[in-house]
C-alpha positions in Angstrom: 0.2 0.0 0.0 1.5 3.4 -1.0 1.0 5.4 2.2 1.5 8.9 0.5 -1.3 8.1 -1.8 -3.8 6.4 0.6 -3.3 7.7 4.1 -5.4 10.8 5.3 -7.3 11.8 8.2 -11.1 11.4 7.6 -12.4 14.6 5.9 -15.3 16.8 6.1 -17.5 17.4 9.3 -19.3 14.3 9.6 -19.7 12.1 12.6 -16.4 10.0 11.9 -14.3 13.1 10.7 -11.0 14.2 11.9 -12.6 17.6 12.4 -15.2 16.2 14.9 -12.8 13.6 16.7 -9.6 15.3 17.3 -10.2 16.6 20.9 -7.5 14.4 22.2 -4.9 16.0 20.1 -6.3 19.5 20.9 -6.1 18.8 24.6 -2.3 18.0 24.1 -1.6 21.0 21.9 -3.2 23.2 24.8 -0.8 21.6 27.3 2.2 22.4 25.4 1.0 25.7 24.1 3.2 27.7 26.4 6.2 25.9 25.1 5.3 26.8 21.6 4.7 30.4 22.4 7.7 30.8 24.4 9.7 29.4 21.6 8.3 31.4 18.7 8.7 34.6 20.8 12.3 34.1 21.6 12.7 33.3 18.0 11.2 36.6 16.9 13.2 38.8 19.4 16.7 37.1 18.2 15.8 37.5 14.6 13.2 40.3 13.9 12.4 39.3 10.5 10.0 41.6 8.4 8.7 38.7 6.6 8.0 35.6 8.9 7.8 32.1 7.5 5.9 29.6 9.7 5.0 25.9 8.4 2.4 23.5 10.3 3.6 20.0 8.9 0.9 17.4 9.1 -1.8 20.1 9.4 -4.7 17.8 8.7 -8.3 19.1 8.0 -9.6 20.0 11.4 -9.9 23.2 13.2 -6.7 22.4 15.3 -4.2 24.0 12.8 -5.9 27.4 12.5 -6.1 27.5 16.4 -2.4 27.0 16.7 -1.7 29.6 13.9 -3.9 32.0 15.9 -2.0 31.5 19.0 1.3 31.9 17.2 0.0 35.0 15.4 -1.0 36.8 18.5 2.0 35.8 20.3 4.2 37.4 18.0 2.1 40.6 17.4 2.1 41.1 21.1 6.0 40.6 21.1 6.7 42.7 18.0 4.8 45.7 19.6 6.6 45.6 22.8 10.0 45.7 21.2 8.7 48.4 18.6 9.7 46.0 15.5 6.2 45.2 14.0 6.2 42.3 11.5 5.1 43.3 7.9 3.9 40.1 6.7 3.4 36.6 7.8 3.6 33.7 5.3 2.1 30.3 6.8 2.5 27.1 5.1 -0.1 24.4 5.7 1.1 21.0 4.8 -0.1 17.5 4.5 -0.3 14.6 2.2 -2.0 15.2 -1.2 -5.1 13.2 -0.2 -5.7 15.5 2.8 -9.0 17.6 2.7 -7.4 20.8 2.3 -10.7 22.4 1.1 -12.0 22.2 4.5 -9.3 24.6 5.8 -9.6 26.8 2.7 -13.3 27.1 3.5 -12.6 28.2 6.8 -10.0 30.9 5.8 -12.4 33.7 5.1 -14.0 33.8 8.7 -10.5 33.1 10.3 -8.9 36.3 8.6 -12.2 38.1 9.8 -11.5 37.3 13.3 -7.9 38.1 13.3 -8.7 41.7 11.7 -11.8 42.1 14.2 -9.1 41.3 17.1 -6.8 43.8 15.8 -9.4 46.6 15.2 -7.9 50.0 15.9 -4.2 48.9 15.8 -2.4 50.7 13.0 -0.1 49.0 10.5 -1.9 45.5 10.4 0.7 43.0 8.7 -0.3 41.2 5.7 -1.1 37.6 6.1 -0.6 34.9 3.4 -1.6 31.2 3.8 -1.4 28.5 1.4 -1.4 24.6 1.2 1.6 22.6 0.4 0.7 18.9 -0.4 3.5 16.3 0.0 5.3 14.1 2.5 7.3 16.0 5.0 10.1 13.0 4.6 11.6 15.3 1.8 12.0 18.7 0.8 8.8 20.8 0.6 10.1 24.4 0.5 12.8 26.6 -1.2 15.9 26.8 0.4 16.8 28.4 3.7 15.4 31.7 3.1 11.9 30.2 3.6 11.2 29.2 7.0 11.8 30.7 10.5 9.4 28.4 12.6 8.3 24.6 12.0 5.4 23.3 13.9 4.2 19.8 13.7 1.8 18.0 16.1 0.8 14.4 16.2 2.3 13.7 13.0 6.0 12.4 13.3 5.1 9.0 14.7 3.5 8.3 11.2 6.1 6.5 9.1 6.7 7.1 5.4 5.8 3.5 4.8 5.4 0.1 6.5 8.8 -1.3 7.2 9.8 -3.6 4.1 11.4 -6.0 6.6 8.2 -7.1 7.9 7.9 -9.8 4.9 10.1 -12.7 4.2 12.0 -13.4 0.9 8.8 -15.1 -0.4 6.7 -11.7 0.4 4.9 -13.7 3.3 4.0 -11.5 6.3 6.3 -12.6 9.4 4.2 -10.5 12.1 1.1 -12.8 12.0 -1.9 -11.8 13.6 -0.7 -8.4 14.9 -0.8 -5.0 13.1 2.0 -3.5 15.2 5.0 -4.6 17.6 3.5 -7.0 20.3 4.6 -9.8 22.7 4.3 -12.4 20.1 6.3 -10.6 17.2 9.6 -11.8 16.3 12.5 -9.7 17.5 13.2 -8.3 13.9 9.7 -6.7 13.9 10.7 -4.0 16.6 14.3 -3.8 14.8 12.5 -3.2 11.5 10.1 -0.6 12.8 13.0 1.2 14.7 15.3 1.2 11.5 12.4 2.7 9.5 11.7 5.7 12.2 15.4 6.5 12.2 15.7 6.6 8.5 12.5 8.8 8.3 13.4 11.3 11.1 17.0 11.8 9.9 15.3 12.7 6.5 12.8 15.0 8.1 15.6 16.9 10.0 17.9 17.0 6.9 15.0 18.3 4.9 14.2 21.0 7.3 17.6 22.1 7.6 17.8 23.2 4.2 14.5 25.1 4.4 15.0 26.7 7.7 17.0 29.9 8.4 20.1 29.9 10.8 18.8 30.0 14.4 15.2 29.1 13.2 13.3 26.7 15.4 11.0 23.6 15.3 8.3 22.6 17.9 7.4 19.0 17.3 4.8 17.0 19.3 4.8 13.2 18.7 3.8 9.9 20.6 6.6 8.1 22.2 7.4 5.3 25.0 9.1 5.6 28.3 12.0 3.3 27.8 13.8 0.8 25.7 10.8 -1.9 26.0 8.6 -1.7 22.8 5.8 -3.1 24.3 4.1 -1.4 27.2 0.6 -0.3 28.5 1.2 3.0 26.5 0.7 3.5 22.8 1.7 0.0 21.6 -1.4 -1.5 23.7 -3.7 0.5 21.9 -2.7 -1.3 18.7 -2.7 -4.6 20.6 -6.5 -3.7 21.4 -7.0 -3.1 17.7 -5.4 -6.5 16.8 -7.9 -8.0 19.3 -10.8 -6.2 17.5 -9.7 -7.7 14.2 -9.3 -11.3 15.7 -12.9 -10.9 16.9 -14.0 -10.2 13.4 -12.0 -13.1 12.2 -13.5 -15.5 14.9 -17.1 -14.3 13.2 -15.9 -15.1 9.7 -16.4 -11.4 8.8 -12.9 -11.2 7.5 -10.0 -13.7 6.7 -7.1 -14.4 9.0 -4.8 -14.0 5.9 -6.0 -10.4 5.3 -5.2 -9.5 8.9 -2.0 -11.1 8.7 -0.8 -8.9 5.7 -1.8 -5.5 7.4 0.7 -3.5 9.5 0.3 0.1 10.7 2.9 2.7 9.3 3.5 4.0 13.1 6.2 4.0 15.6 6.6 5.3 19.3 10.2 6.2 19.8 12.0 6.4 22.9 13.8 9.4 24.2 17.1 8.1 23.5 16.1 7.2 19.9 15.2 10.8 19.3 18.3 12.4 20.9 20.4 9.9 19.0 18.9 11.0 15.6 19.3 14.6 16.4 22.7 14.2 17.3 23.8 12.0 14.3 22.0 14.3 11.7 23.9 17.3 13.2 21.8 20.3 11.9 20.0 21.3 15.0 20.5 21.7 18.7 17.9 20.0 20.9 17.0 22.8 23.2 14.1 21.0 24.9 12.6 17.4 25.2 9.8 17.0 27.7 7.5 13.9 28.2 3.9 14.3 29.4 0.6 12.3 29.8 -3.0 13.3 28.6 -5.3 12.8 31.4 -8.3 10.4 30.8 -11.4 12.3 30.0 -14.7 11.1 28.8 -16.6 13.1 26.2 -20.0 13.8 27.8 -22.2 10.6 27.7 -19.8 8.6 25.9 -17.2 6.4 27.5 -13.5 6.8 27.2 -13.2 4.0 24.9 -15.8 5.3 22.5 -13.6 8.6 22.5 -10.5 6.8 21.9 -12.2 4.6 19.0 -13.7 7.5 17.3 -10.1 9.3 17.3 -8.3 6.2 16.1 -11.0 5.7 13.3 -10.8 9.3 12.0 -7.0 8.6 11.7 -7.0 4.8 10.3 -10.2 4.8 8.3 -8.4 5.4 4.9 -5.9 2.7 5.7 -8.4 0.3 7.0 -10.7 0.7 4.1 -8.3 0.4 1.4 -7.0 -3.0 2.8 -10.4 -4.4 4.1 -13.1 -2.4 2.5 -15.2 -0.1 4.6 -17.9 -2.5 5.5 -16.1 -3.8 8.8 -15.5 -0.1 10.2 -18.5 0.3 12.4 -18.2 -3.3 13.9 -14.4 -3.1 14.2 -14.4 0.2 16.1 -17.3 -0.8 18.3 -15.5 -3.8 19.3 -12.4 -1.7 20.0 -14.3 0.9 22.2 -15.4 -2.0 24.3 -12.0 -3.6 24.7 -10.5 -0.1 25.7 -13.2 0.5 28.3 -12.7 -3.1 29.9 -8.9 -2.6 30.0 -9.4 0.7 31.4 -11.3 -0.8 34.3 -8.5 -3.2 35.1 -5.7 -0.8 34.9 -5.1 2.5 33.4 -3.5 2.8 29.8 -1.1 5.5 30.0 0.2 6.7 26.6 2.8 9.4 26.6 3.9 12.2 24.2 7.0 14.0 23.7 7.2 17.8 22.8 10.7 18.9 21.2 12.0 22.1 20.5 15.2 22.1 18.2 17.1 25.1 17.0 19.1 25.2 13.7 22.7 25.4 14.3 24.8 28.5 13.1 27.3 26.7 11.1 
């Protein structure tokens, strides 16, 4: 399966859309917003550009991307007027894969601009704001050379790999991680090795590509899922994939899908450790890691819905495109009903505690 051609968050504003099922991501973004704001303010004070280039990589199609852009804009405006050095223009670049529902974002822009203008009513010298969509994989170049960007933001995107690791299939093309869609206790050791190898390759390419696009001293603030230590299987992010594997197994037991179909399906996801992230930043060499913090998102039920339902709807909005391509869309409702029940059952036994990393990187002056 060609990830770049298939993978996207569920578009539109329907019941299963990402726009209506990304509250967990918004909660995480709000939790680290102070870090992002402090980073962009420090960047502006040290560089004071007249034209400021900012990219959101993996912007998706919900309201979250415009929310963080608004926060960034307001923070820089406040800072620029304090130091009496106003920004003349902003360039916001919104990036995701070509299959992303960019139209949903574009339709929201007139109202977004109206709100920004209304909030600046009475302030002289309002800056010009340019916004555009840049489709393509961020595991490669997206923008012109290092005059383009001052700040890069990416939230909950870099744990998605550019592809399913090739080493998950033997020389005859048969799957080696049977019955599992991610790293599990029953997976052969080579499975976690191949996933780790693919992450390192992708993350290094991401850093190398951004180093050619960001100005000297420019910053990146990256938020991604991870794991606490060297063990790949824990009661965190990997456990949710274990529960989704069990949800597929229930459908197999009822004859609704074939076991071979499940055996040949693997997710293009990886939760790195702190050491893996630090090692790749050091090896690639273009950036200084100014900050690396780990945090958890507190459990929260969404109104009358259970936590399991909230998690299931979130995962469905993300994985629906890939699952539909491989299995067809007829299994989606039953699959995620099963998944929601399993999450709730496990949460009653013992808390599932997925962790998130927030990184702040600064391009070296070399």
